[in-house]
py3Dmol code that shows the C-alpha trace and the ligand (Angstrom):
import py3Dmol

protein = """\
ATOM      1  CA  MET A   1     -25.852   3.905  -1.900  1.00  0.00           C
ATOM      2  CA  ILE A   2     -22.655   1.971  -0.961  1.00  0.00           C
ATOM      3  CA  LYS A   3     -19.616   3.249   0.821  1.00  0.00           C
ATOM      4  CA  ILE A   4     -16.323   1.368   0.523  1.00  0.00           C
ATOM      5  CA  LYS A   5     -13.490   2.248   2.912  1.00  0.00           C
ATOM      6  CA  VAL A   6     -10.044   1.077   1.894  1.00  0.00           C
ATOM      7  CA  PRO A   7      -6.851   1.389   3.933  1.00  0.00           C
ATOM      8  CA  ALA A   8      -3.562   2.786   2.656  1.00  0.00           C
ATOM      9  CA  THR A   9      -0.744   0.301   2.356  1.00  0.00           C
ATOM     10  CA  SER A  10       3.001   0.033   2.593  1.00  0.00           C
ATOM     11  CA  ALA A  11       4.589  -2.502   0.243  1.00  0.00           C
ATOM     12  CA  ASN A  12       7.941  -4.296   0.333  1.00  0.00           C
ATOM     13  CA  ILE A  13       8.764  -3.536   4.045  1.00  0.00           C
ATOM     14  CA  GLY A  14      12.472  -3.920   3.484  1.00  0.00           C
ATOM     15  CA  CYS A  15      13.298  -7.425   2.397  1.00  0.00           C
ATOM     16  CA  GLY A  16       9.870  -8.394   0.987  1.00  0.00           C
ATOM     17  CA  PHE A  17      10.130  -6.735  -2.455  1.00  0.00           C
ATOM     18  CA  ASP A  18       6.956  -7.208  -4.451  1.00  0.00           C
ATOM     19  CA  SER A  19       5.702  -9.657  -1.845  1.00  0.00           C
ATOM     20  CA  LEU A  20       5.154  -8.189   1.629  1.00  0.00           C
ATOM     21  CA  GLY A  21       2.739  -5.354   2.428  1.00  0.00           C
ATOM     22  CA  CYS A  22       0.825  -4.067   5.331  1.00  0.00           C
ATOM     23  CA  ALA A  23      -2.421  -2.036   5.645  1.00  0.00           C
ATOM     24  CA  LEU A  24      -2.178   1.290   7.508  1.00  0.00           C
ATOM     25  CA  THR A  25      -4.611   3.372   9.445  1.00  0.00           C
ATOM     26  CA  LEU A  26      -5.103   6.032   6.748  1.00  0.00           C
ATOM     27  CA  TYR A  27      -8.132   5.672   4.423  1.00  0.00           C
ATOM     28  CA  ALA A  28      -9.819   6.329   1.157  1.00  0.00           C
ATOM     29  CA  THR A  29     -13.593   6.185   0.933  1.00  0.00           C
ATOM     30  CA  PHE A  30     -15.504   5.566  -2.323  1.00  0.00           C
ATOM     31  CA  THR A  31     -19.231   6.233  -2.536  1.00  0.00           C
ATOM     32  CA  PHE A  32     -21.297   4.530  -5.246  1.00  0.00           C
ATOM     33  CA  LYS A  33     -24.782   5.913  -6.061  1.00  0.00           C
ATOM     34  CA  ASN A  34     -27.242   4.754  -8.717  1.00  0.00           C
ATOM     35  CA  SER A  35     -27.061   7.073 -11.794  1.00  0.00           C
ATOM     36  CA  GLN A  36     -28.232   7.276 -15.373  1.00  0.00           C
ATOM     37  CA  GLN A  37     -24.609   7.334 -16.533  1.00  0.00           C
ATOM     38  CA  MET A  38     -21.167   6.623 -15.171  1.00  0.00           C
ATOM     39  CA  ASN A  39     -19.371   9.579 -13.618  1.00  0.00           C
ATOM     40  CA  ILE A  40     -16.681  10.211 -11.107  1.00  0.00           C
ATOM     41  CA  SER A  41     -15.842  13.091  -8.758  1.00  0.00           C
ATOM     42  CA  GLY A  42     -13.540  13.886  -5.835  1.00  0.00           C
ATOM     43  CA  CYS A  43     -10.265  13.560  -7.758  1.00  0.00           C
ATOM     44  CA  PRO A  44      -8.303  16.038  -9.969  1.00  0.00           C
ATOM     45  CA  LYS A  45      -9.976  16.878 -13.345  1.00  0.00           C
ATOM     46  CA  GLU A  46      -7.399  14.890 -15.319  1.00  0.00           C
ATOM     47  CA  TYR A  47      -8.524  11.730 -13.645  1.00  0.00           C
ATOM     48  CA  GLN A  48     -12.289  12.256 -14.187  1.00  0.00           C
ATOM     49  CA  ASN A  49     -12.537  10.155 -17.279  1.00  0.00           C
ATOM     50  CA  GLU A  50     -12.825   6.586 -18.629  1.00  0.00           C
ATOM     51  CA  ASN A  51      -9.200   5.733 -17.582  1.00  0.00           C
ATOM     52  CA  ASN A  52      -9.934   6.401 -13.887  1.00  0.00           C
ATOM     53  CA  LEU A  53      -8.584   3.435 -11.969  1.00  0.00           C
ATOM     54  CA  VAL A  54     -11.653   3.188  -9.732  1.00  0.00           C
ATOM     55  CA  LEU A  55     -13.982   3.202 -12.762  1.00  0.00           C
ATOM     56  CA  TYR A  56     -11.715   0.783 -14.755  1.00  0.00           C
ATOM     57  CA  SER A  57     -11.584  -1.645 -11.793  1.00  0.00           C
ATOM     58  CA  TYR A  58     -15.317  -1.373 -11.204  1.00  0.00           C
ATOM     59  CA  LYS A  59     -16.003  -2.187 -14.857  1.00  0.00           C
ATOM     60  CA  LYS A  60     -13.478  -5.059 -14.851  1.00  0.00           C
ATOM     61  CA  VAL A  61     -15.689  -6.968 -12.392  1.00  0.00           C
ATOM     62  CA  PHE A  62     -18.684  -6.745 -14.751  1.00  0.00           C
ATOM     63  CA  GLU A  63     -16.451  -7.821 -17.623  1.00  0.00           C
ATOM     64  CA  LYS A  64     -15.222 -10.881 -15.732  1.00  0.00           C
ATOM     65  CA  LEU A  65     -18.773 -11.825 -14.874  1.00  0.00           C
ATOM     66  CA  ASN A  66     -19.932 -11.226 -18.413  1.00  0.00           C
ATOM     67  CA  GLN A  67     -22.631  -8.750 -17.253  1.00  0.00           C
ATOM     68  CA  PRO A  68     -23.616  -5.316 -18.486  1.00  0.00           C
ATOM     69  CA  VAL A  69     -22.101  -2.520 -16.373  1.00  0.00           C
ATOM     70  CA  ILE A  70     -24.572  -0.959 -13.900  1.00  0.00           C
ATOM     71  CA  PRO A  71     -24.083   2.819 -14.225  1.00  0.00           C
ATOM     72  CA  VAL A  72     -23.157   4.595 -11.015  1.00  0.00           C
ATOM     73  CA  SER A  73     -21.836   7.920  -9.920  1.00  0.00           C
ATOM     74  CA  ILE A  74     -18.626   7.378  -7.860  1.00  0.00           C
ATOM     75  CA  HIS A  75     -17.278   9.952  -5.366  1.00  0.00           C
ATOM     76  CA  ILE A  76     -13.701   9.624  -3.949  1.00  0.00           C
ATOM     77  CA  ASP A  77     -12.744  11.035  -0.603  1.00  0.00           C
ATOM     78  CA  SER A  78      -9.170  10.054   0.082  1.00  0.00           C
ATOM     79  CA  GLN A  79      -6.559  10.783   2.780  1.00  0.00           C
ATOM     80  CA  ILE A  80      -3.978   8.813   0.903  1.00  0.00           C
ATOM     81  CA  PRO A  81      -1.479  10.959  -0.891  1.00  0.00           C
ATOM     82  CA  LEU A  82      -0.861  10.237  -4.625  1.00  0.00           C
ATOM     83  CA  SER A  83       2.513   8.804  -5.888  1.00  0.00           C
ATOM     84  CA  ARG A  84       4.058   8.574  -2.416  1.00  0.00           C
ATOM     85  CA  GLY A  85       4.303   4.816  -2.023  1.00  0.00           C
ATOM     86  CA  LEU A  86       1.288   4.509   0.259  1.00  0.00           C
ATOM     87  CA  GLY A  87      -0.920   2.476  -2.040  1.00  0.00           C
ATOM     88  CA  SER A  88      -3.162   5.177  -3.446  1.00  0.00           C
ATOM     89  CA  SER A  89      -3.528   3.198  -6.785  1.00  0.00           C
ATOM     90  CA  ALA A  90      -4.235  -0.001  -4.815  1.00  0.00           C
ATOM     91  CA  SER A  91      -6.945   1.788  -2.839  1.00  0.00           C
ATOM     92  CA  CYS A  92      -8.579   2.850  -6.059  1.00  0.00           C
ATOM     93  CA  ILE A  93      -8.441  -0.648  -7.535  1.00  0.00           C
ATOM     94  CA  ILE A  94      -9.832  -2.366  -4.366  1.00  0.00           C
ATOM     95  CA  GLY A  95     -12.434   0.451  -4.062  1.00  0.00           C
ATOM     96  CA  GLY A  96     -13.695  -0.181  -7.620  1.00  0.00           C
ATOM     97  CA  ILE A  97     -13.656  -4.026  -7.436  1.00  0.00           C
ATOM     98  CA  TRP A  98     -15.228  -4.229  -3.928  1.00  0.00           C
ATOM     99  CA  GLY A  99     -17.778  -1.543  -4.923  1.00  0.00           C
ATOM    100  CA  ALA A 100     -18.997  -3.664  -7.880  1.00  0.00           C
ATOM    101  CA  ASN A 101     -18.790  -6.854  -5.842  1.00  0.00           C
ATOM    102  CA  THR A 102     -20.911  -5.352  -3.046  1.00  0.00           C
ATOM    103  CA  LEU A 103     -23.442  -3.860  -5.560  1.00  0.00           C
ATOM    104  CA  LEU A 104     -23.871  -7.270  -7.209  1.00  0.00           C
ATOM    105  CA  ASN A 105     -24.239  -8.985  -3.823  1.00  0.00           C
ATOM    106  CA  TYR A 106     -20.839 -10.690  -3.686  1.00  0.00           C
ATOM    107  CA  PRO A 107     -20.631 -13.038  -6.662  1.00  0.00           C
ATOM    108  CA  LEU A 108     -16.800 -13.017  -6.263  1.00  0.00           C
ATOM    109  CA  SER A 109     -14.746 -14.301  -3.328  1.00  0.00           C
ATOM    110  CA  LYS A 110     -12.018 -12.105  -1.877  1.00  0.00           C
ATOM    111  CA  GLU A 111      -9.476 -14.558  -3.545  1.00  0.00           C
ATOM    112  CA  GLU A 112     -11.102 -13.877  -6.934  1.00  0.00           C
ATOM    113  CA  CYS A 113     -11.065 -10.134  -6.225  1.00  0.00           C
ATOM    114  CA  LEU A 114      -7.338 -10.383  -5.366  1.00  0.00           C
ATOM    115  CA  ASP A 115      -6.641 -12.114  -8.766  1.00  0.00           C
ATOM    116  CA  ILE A 116      -8.392  -9.253 -10.590  1.00  0.00           C
ATOM    117  CA  ALA A 117      -6.708  -6.586  -8.501  1.00  0.00           C
ATOM    118  CA  THR A 118      -3.267  -8.071  -9.103  1.00  0.00           C
ATOM    119  CA  GLU A 119      -3.914  -8.367 -12.822  1.00  0.00           C
ATOM    120  CA  ILE A 120      -4.681  -4.611 -12.815  1.00  0.00           C
ATOM    121  CA  GLU A 121      -1.853  -3.504 -10.510  1.00  0.00           C
ATOM    122  CA  GLY A 122       0.816  -5.868 -11.797  1.00  0.00           C
ATOM    123  CA  HIS A 123       2.039  -7.068  -8.320  1.00  0.00           C
ATOM    124  CA  PRO A 124       0.045  -8.159  -5.252  1.00  0.00           C
ATOM    125  CA  ASP A 125       1.879  -6.493  -2.390  1.00  0.00           C
ATOM    126  CA  ASN A 126      -0.307  -3.379  -2.088  1.00  0.00           C
ATOM    127  CA  VAL A 127      -3.693  -4.785  -3.147  1.00  0.00           C
ATOM    128  CA  ALA A 128      -3.496  -7.809  -0.822  1.00  0.00           C
ATOM    129  CA  PRO A 129      -3.310  -5.893   2.443  1.00  0.00           C
ATOM    130  CA  ALA A 130      -5.797  -3.293   1.062  1.00  0.00           C
ATOM    131  CA  LEU A 131      -8.249  -6.117   0.721  1.00  0.00           C
ATOM    132  CA  TYR A 132      -7.447  -8.272   3.702  1.00  0.00           C
ATOM    133  CA  GLY A 133      -5.795  -5.841   6.134  1.00  0.00           C
ATOM    134  CA  ASN A 134      -2.851  -6.539   8.458  1.00  0.00           C
ATOM    135  CA  LEU A 135       0.481  -7.835   7.193  1.00  0.00           C
ATOM    136  CA  CYS A 136       0.221  -9.933   3.996  1.00  0.00           C
ATOM    137  CA  ALA A 137       2.820 -12.072   2.087  1.00  0.00           C
ATOM    138  CA  SER A 138       1.652 -12.767  -1.458  1.00  0.00           C
ATOM    139  CA  PHE A 139       2.973 -14.349  -4.616  1.00  0.00           C
ATOM    140  CA  GLN A 140       1.619 -15.001  -8.085  1.00  0.00           C
ATOM    141  CA  SER A 141       1.480 -18.519  -9.582  1.00  0.00           C
ATOM    142  CA  ASP A 142      -1.638 -20.146 -11.238  1.00  0.00           C
ATOM    143  CA  LYS A 143      -3.468 -17.552  -8.960  1.00  0.00           C
ATOM    144  CA  VAL A 144      -2.397 -15.125  -6.274  1.00  0.00           C
ATOM    145  CA  TYR A 145      -1.594 -16.805  -2.964  1.00  0.00           C
ATOM    146  CA  CYS A 146      -1.786 -14.647   0.114  1.00  0.00           C
ATOM    147  CA  THR A 147      -0.877 -15.422   3.753  1.00  0.00           C
ATOM    148  CA  GLN A 148      -1.986 -12.985   6.396  1.00  0.00           C
ATOM    149  CA  PHE A 149       0.029 -12.382   9.643  1.00  0.00           C
ATOM    150  CA  GLN A 150      -1.424 -10.843  12.782  1.00  0.00           C
ATOM    151  CA  ALA A 151       0.961  -8.014  13.347  1.00  0.00           C
ATOM    152  CA  SER A 152       1.351  -6.770  16.880  1.00  0.00           C
ATOM    153  CA  LYS A 153      -0.774  -3.743  17.780  1.00  0.00           C
ATOM    154  CA  LYS A 154       2.276  -2.343  19.614  1.00  0.00           C
ATOM    155  CA  ILE A 155       4.170  -1.630  16.356  1.00  0.00           C
ATOM    156  CA  LYS A 156       4.317   2.173  15.934  1.00  0.00           C
ATOM    157  CA  MET A 157       4.952   3.565  12.456  1.00  0.00           C
ATOM    158  CA  LEU A 158       5.860   7.121  11.623  1.00  0.00           C
ATOM    159  CA  ALA A 159       5.261   7.760   7.972  1.00  0.00           C
ATOM    160  CA  LEU A 160       7.431  10.574   6.671  1.00  0.00           C
ATOM    161  CA  ILE A 161       5.792  11.929   3.476  1.00  0.00           C
ATOM    162  CA  PRO A 162       7.734  14.423   1.430  1.00  0.00           C
ATOM    163  CA  ASP A 163       6.388  17.222  -0.678  1.00  0.00           C
ATOM    164  CA  PHE A 164       7.683  15.472  -3.879  1.00  0.00           C
ATOM    165  CA  GLU A 165       6.249  12.507  -5.722  1.00  0.00           C
ATOM    166  CA  ILE A 166       7.945   9.467  -7.218  1.00  0.00           C
ATOM    167  CA  SER A 167       6.087   7.434  -9.873  1.00  0.00           C
ATOM    168  CA  THR A 168       6.290   3.647  -9.478  1.00  0.00           C
ATOM    169  CA  LYS A 169       7.234   3.454 -13.155  1.00  0.00           C
ATOM    170  CA  LYS A 170      10.286   5.676 -12.576  1.00  0.00           C
ATOM    171  CA  ALA A 171      11.157   3.775  -9.374  1.00  0.00           C
ATOM    172  CA  ARG A 172      11.087   0.447 -11.232  1.00  0.00           C
ATOM    173  CA  GLU A 173      13.192   1.771 -14.046  1.00  0.00           C
ATOM    174  CA  VAL A 174      16.164   2.393 -11.684  1.00  0.00           C
ATOM    175  CA  LEU A 175      16.239  -1.277 -10.597  1.00  0.00           C
ATOM    176  CA  PRO A 176      18.890  -3.464 -12.141  1.00  0.00           C
ATOM    177  CA  LYS A 177      18.036  -6.216 -14.683  1.00  0.00           C
ATOM    178  CA  GLN A 178      20.122  -8.741 -12.732  1.00  0.00           C
ATOM    179  CA  ILE A 179      21.051  -9.052  -9.052  1.00  0.00           C
ATOM    180  CA  LYS A 180      23.826 -10.873  -7.244  1.00  0.00           C
ATOM    181  CA  TYR A 181      23.089 -14.405  -5.853  1.00  0.00           C
ATOM    182  CA  GLN A 182      24.088 -13.312  -2.335  1.00  0.00           C
ATOM    183  CA  ASP A 183      21.774 -10.305  -2.485  1.00  0.00           C
ATOM    184  CA  ALA A 184      18.873 -12.655  -3.198  1.00  0.00           C
ATOM    185  CA  VAL A 185      19.894 -14.839  -0.281  1.00  0.00           C
ATOM    186  CA  PHE A 186      20.326 -11.769   1.926  1.00  0.00           C
ATOM    187  CA  ASN A 187      16.661 -10.874   1.374  1.00  0.00           C
ATOM    188  CA  LEU A 188      14.977 -14.179   1.242  1.00  0.00           C
ATOM    189  CA  SER A 189      16.724 -15.362   4.448  1.00  0.00           C
ATOM    190  CA  ARG A 190      15.108 -12.460   6.335  1.00  0.00           C
ATOM    191  CA  VAL A 191      11.519 -12.471   5.098  1.00  0.00           C
ATOM    192  CA  ALA A 192       9.999 -15.385   7.075  1.00  0.00           C
ATOM    193  CA  SER A 193      11.731 -14.193  10.257  1.00  0.00           C
ATOM    194  CA  LEU A 194      10.515 -10.637   9.676  1.00  0.00           C
ATOM    195  CA  CYS A 195       6.843 -11.806   9.454  1.00  0.00           C
ATOM    196  CA  LYS A 196       7.147 -13.691  12.726  1.00  0.00           C
ATOM    197  CA  ALA A 197       8.866 -10.776  14.404  1.00  0.00           C
ATOM    198  CA  PHE A 198       5.949  -8.514  13.401  1.00  0.00           C
ATOM    199  CA  GLU A 199       3.647 -10.898  15.200  1.00  0.00           C
ATOM    200  CA  THR A 200       5.626 -11.047  18.388  1.00  0.00           C
ATOM    201  CA  ASN A 201       6.844  -7.432  18.230  1.00  0.00           C
ATOM    202  CA  ASP A 202      10.426  -8.738  18.552  1.00  0.00           C
ATOM    203  CA  THR A 203      12.089  -5.364  17.954  1.00  0.00           C
ATOM    204  CA  GLU A 204      15.640  -6.777  17.892  1.00  0.00           C
ATOM    205  CA  MET A 205      14.621  -9.202  15.128  1.00  0.00           C
ATOM    206  CA  ILE A 206      12.688  -6.533  13.289  1.00  0.00           C
ATOM    207  CA  HIS A 207      15.769  -4.302  13.363  1.00  0.00           C
ATOM    208  CA  ALA A 208      18.021  -7.151  11.991  1.00  0.00           C
ATOM    209  CA  ALA A 209      15.534  -8.617   9.500  1.00  0.00           C
ATOM    210  CA  LEU A 210      14.069  -5.464   8.032  1.00  0.00           C
ATOM    211  CA  GLN A 211      16.987  -4.804   5.656  1.00  0.00           C
ATOM    212  CA  ASP A 212      17.039  -4.879   1.895  1.00  0.00           C
ATOM    213  CA  LYS A 213      19.496  -5.303  -0.950  1.00  0.00           C
ATOM    214  CA  LEU A 214      17.002  -5.557  -3.866  1.00  0.00           C
ATOM    215  CA  HIS A 215      15.478  -2.120  -4.194  1.00  0.00           C
ATOM    216  CA  GLU A 216      16.424   0.364  -1.556  1.00  0.00           C
ATOM    217  CA  PRO A 217      20.130   0.711  -2.583  1.00  0.00           C
ATOM    218  CA  TYR A 218      18.953   1.742  -6.116  1.00  0.00           C
ATOM    219  CA  ARG A 219      15.938   3.832  -5.143  1.00  0.00           C
ATOM    220  CA  LYS A 220      17.416   5.913  -2.258  1.00  0.00           C
ATOM    221  CA  LYS A 221      19.034   8.315  -4.742  1.00  0.00           C
ATOM    222  CA  LEU A 222      15.519   9.266  -5.987  1.00  0.00           C
ATOM    223  CA  ILE A 223      14.612  10.441  -2.416  1.00  0.00           C
ATOM    224  CA  ASP A 224      16.286  13.713  -1.413  1.00  0.00           C
ATOM    225  CA  GLU A 225      17.446  13.559   2.211  1.00  0.00           C
ATOM    226  CA  TYR A 226      17.104   9.770   2.513  1.00  0.00           C
ATOM    227  CA  ASP A 227      20.468   9.511   4.194  1.00  0.00           C
ATOM    228  CA  LYS A 228      19.837  12.379   6.617  1.00  0.00           C
ATOM    229  CA  ILE A 229      16.477  10.755   7.712  1.00  0.00           C
ATOM    230  CA  LYS A 230      18.105   7.316   8.036  1.00  0.00           C
ATOM    231  CA  GLU A 231      20.655   8.944  10.347  1.00  0.00           C
ATOM    232  CA  ILE A 232      17.920  10.622  12.392  1.00  0.00           C
ATOM    233  CA  CYS A 233      16.123   7.223  12.759  1.00  0.00           C
ATOM    234  CA  LYS A 234      19.215   5.099  13.391  1.00  0.00           C
ATOM    235  CA  GLU A 235      18.411   4.382  17.086  1.00  0.00           C
ATOM    236  CA  GLU A 236      14.816   3.261  16.312  1.00  0.00           C
ATOM    237  CA  THR A 237      13.550  -0.249  15.487  1.00  0.00           C
ATOM    238  CA  ALA A 238      13.579   0.054  11.651  1.00  0.00           C
ATOM    239  CA  PHE A 239      13.631   2.383   8.692  1.00  0.00           C
ATOM    240  CA  PHE A 240      12.535   1.721   5.151  1.00  0.00           C
ATOM    241  CA  ILE A 241      11.127   3.098   1.895  1.00  0.00           C
ATOM    242  CA  SER A 242       7.420   2.617   1.750  1.00  0.00           C
ATOM    243  CA  GLY A 243       6.597   0.847  -1.509  1.00  0.00           C
ATOM    244  CA  SER A 244       8.490   2.528  -4.312  1.00  0.00           C
ATOM    245  CA  GLY A 245       8.715   5.829  -2.319  1.00  0.00           C
ATOM    246  CA  SER A 246       8.793   8.695  -1.810  1.00  0.00           C
ATOM    247  CA  THR A 247       7.426   8.089   1.744  1.00  0.00           C
ATOM    248  CA  LEU A 248       9.869   6.702   4.335  1.00  0.00           C
ATOM    249  CA  ILE A 249       8.722   4.808   7.361  1.00  0.00           C
ATOM    250  CA  CYS A 250      10.335   4.643  10.786  1.00  0.00           C
ATOM    251  CA  ILE A 251       9.203   1.975  13.109  1.00  0.00           C
ATOM    252  CA  TYR A 252       9.942   3.887  16.335  1.00  0.00           C
ATOM    253  CA  GLN A 253      10.304   2.618  19.914  1.00  0.00           C
ATOM    254  CA  ASP A 254       8.954   5.032  22.502  1.00  0.00           C
ATOM    255  CA  SER A 255       8.491   8.602  21.529  1.00  0.00           C
ATOM    256  CA  LYS A 256       8.192  10.253  18.114  1.00  0.00           C
ATOM    257  CA  GLU A 257       8.578  13.869  19.307  1.00  0.00           C
ATOM    258  CA  LYS A 258      12.408  14.145  18.939  1.00  0.00           C
ATOM    259  CA  LEU A 259      12.237  12.553  15.498  1.00  0.00           C
ATOM    260  CA  ILE A 260       9.573  14.938  14.277  1.00  0.00           C
ATOM    261  CA  GLN A 261      11.553  17.912  15.644  1.00  0.00           C
ATOM    262  CA  GLU A 262      14.729  16.870  13.860  1.00  0.00           C
ATOM    263  CA  ILE A 263      12.877  16.079  10.608  1.00  0.00           C
ATOM    264  CA  SER A 264      11.202  19.551  10.718  1.00  0.00           C
ATOM    265  CA  ARG A 265      14.679  21.059  10.386  1.00  0.00           C
ATOM    266  CA  LEU A 266      15.349  19.495   7.034  1.00  0.00           C
ATOM    267  CA  LYS A 267      15.156  21.274   3.716  1.00  0.00           C
ATOM    268  CA  ASN A 268      12.143  19.438   2.321  1.00  0.00           C
ATOM    269  CA  LYS A 269       8.808  19.611   3.999  1.00  0.00           C
ATOM    270  CA  TRP A 270       8.120  16.112   5.474  1.00  0.00           C
ATOM    271  CA  GLN A 271       4.619  15.426   6.707  1.00  0.00           C
ATOM    272  CA  CYS A 272       4.884  13.097   9.758  1.00  0.00           C
ATOM    273  CA  LEU A 273       1.890  10.752  10.233  1.00  0.00           C
ATOM    274  CA  ASP A 274       1.695   8.468  13.223  1.00  0.00           C
ATOM    275  CA  LEU A 275       0.120   5.300  11.874  1.00  0.00           C
ATOM    276  CA  ARG A 276      -0.578   1.752  13.077  1.00  0.00           C
ATOM    277  CA  ILE A 277      -1.099  -1.459  11.116  1.00  0.00           C
ATOM    278  CA  GLU A 278      -4.708  -1.675  10.078  1.00  0.00           C
ATOM    279  CA  PRO A 279      -6.202  -5.125  10.803  1.00  0.00           C
ATOM    280  CA  LYS A 280      -9.430  -5.299   8.758  1.00  0.00           C
ATOM    281  CA  GLY A 281      -8.775  -4.285   5.120  1.00  0.00           C
ATOM    282  CA  VAL A 282     -11.630  -3.168   2.916  1.00  0.00           C
ATOM    283  CA  GLN A 283     -14.964  -2.430   4.654  1.00  0.00           C
ATOM    284  CA  GLU A 284     -18.331  -1.643   3.136  1.00  0.00           C
ATOM    285  CA  GLU A 285     -21.584   0.016   4.312  1.00  0.00           C
ATOM    286  CA  LYS A 286     -24.838  -0.226   2.458  1.00  0.00           C
ATOM    287  CA  TYR A 287     -27.569   2.380   2.654  1.00  0.00           C
ATOM    288  CA  ASP A 288     -31.124   2.254   1.132  1.00  0.00           C
TER     289      ASP A 288
END
"""
ligand_1 = """\
8
HSE
N 6.483 -3.602 -4.994
C 6.237 -2.409 -5.690
C 7.580 -1.753 -5.963
C 5.354 -1.509 -4.910
O 8.356 -1.615 -5.077
O 7.780 -1.335 -7.195
C 5.004 -0.197 -5.603
O 3.773 -0.293 -6.118
"""
view = py3Dmol.view(width=600, height=400)
view.addModel(protein, "pdb")
view.setStyle({"model": 0}, {"cartoon": {"style": "trace"}})
view.addModel(ligand_1, "xyz")
view.setStyle({"model": 1}, {"stick": {}})
view.zoomTo()
view.show()
């Protein structure tokens, strides 16, 4: 039996659209047991079929290696909410790929796993930190290149998870086909500084650099009460849409209690999770 533990992730982090992402201390666990035939449990009935992302990603490894698929029974136990911008799909992809790679005794390097994961997900910003942990900056070229930053352990993130979903497909449809030259410069001039500021916990720099003109202005209208929450969080270090939403993240300074109290008075039900940046990425345990 093999257990694969994968962290949740938050992609984009303001200015790093489709490039930056960090792992978070919220997890999904995937258990792989030998079986006569493939089956999957621990997810809603509609996902218990051949198209399941864990199953698909598991099989993809065998396909890449030109090997017959070893049948297993997979059980999912996930704390990561679906369609909330916290990397639930990435956790399934990395869970499936790393499960297969572990079962086969690691024929693939993490770099090769990242290539396969990005091919499945379409962009690397969630799958990279799910695999490596910490803060990752990634881009696609002839392969996927990923640089890891050692984010300060002092960074405190309050994830505000609403009771409504947003699909990444819908959140990508609202993005414009073209952007202004100055908006591109606005974002790219901030990304490198933001990564460094995460390492040093330079809160003034995080506040100034963690801004975005490429996706948040278009997506905020999909998130009811975005403006109200931004106002509540305005004295804190930073505020951003996690991935493509619907979760919002506040990097807070000292205490979260007042924020939670004010957010509890809003119309929607916002679950507040106090998270930290997860340093390790995917972890496996093998049992006989
Ligand atoms: N970078 C992606 C997006 C993350 O914002 O659409 C969501 O999967």
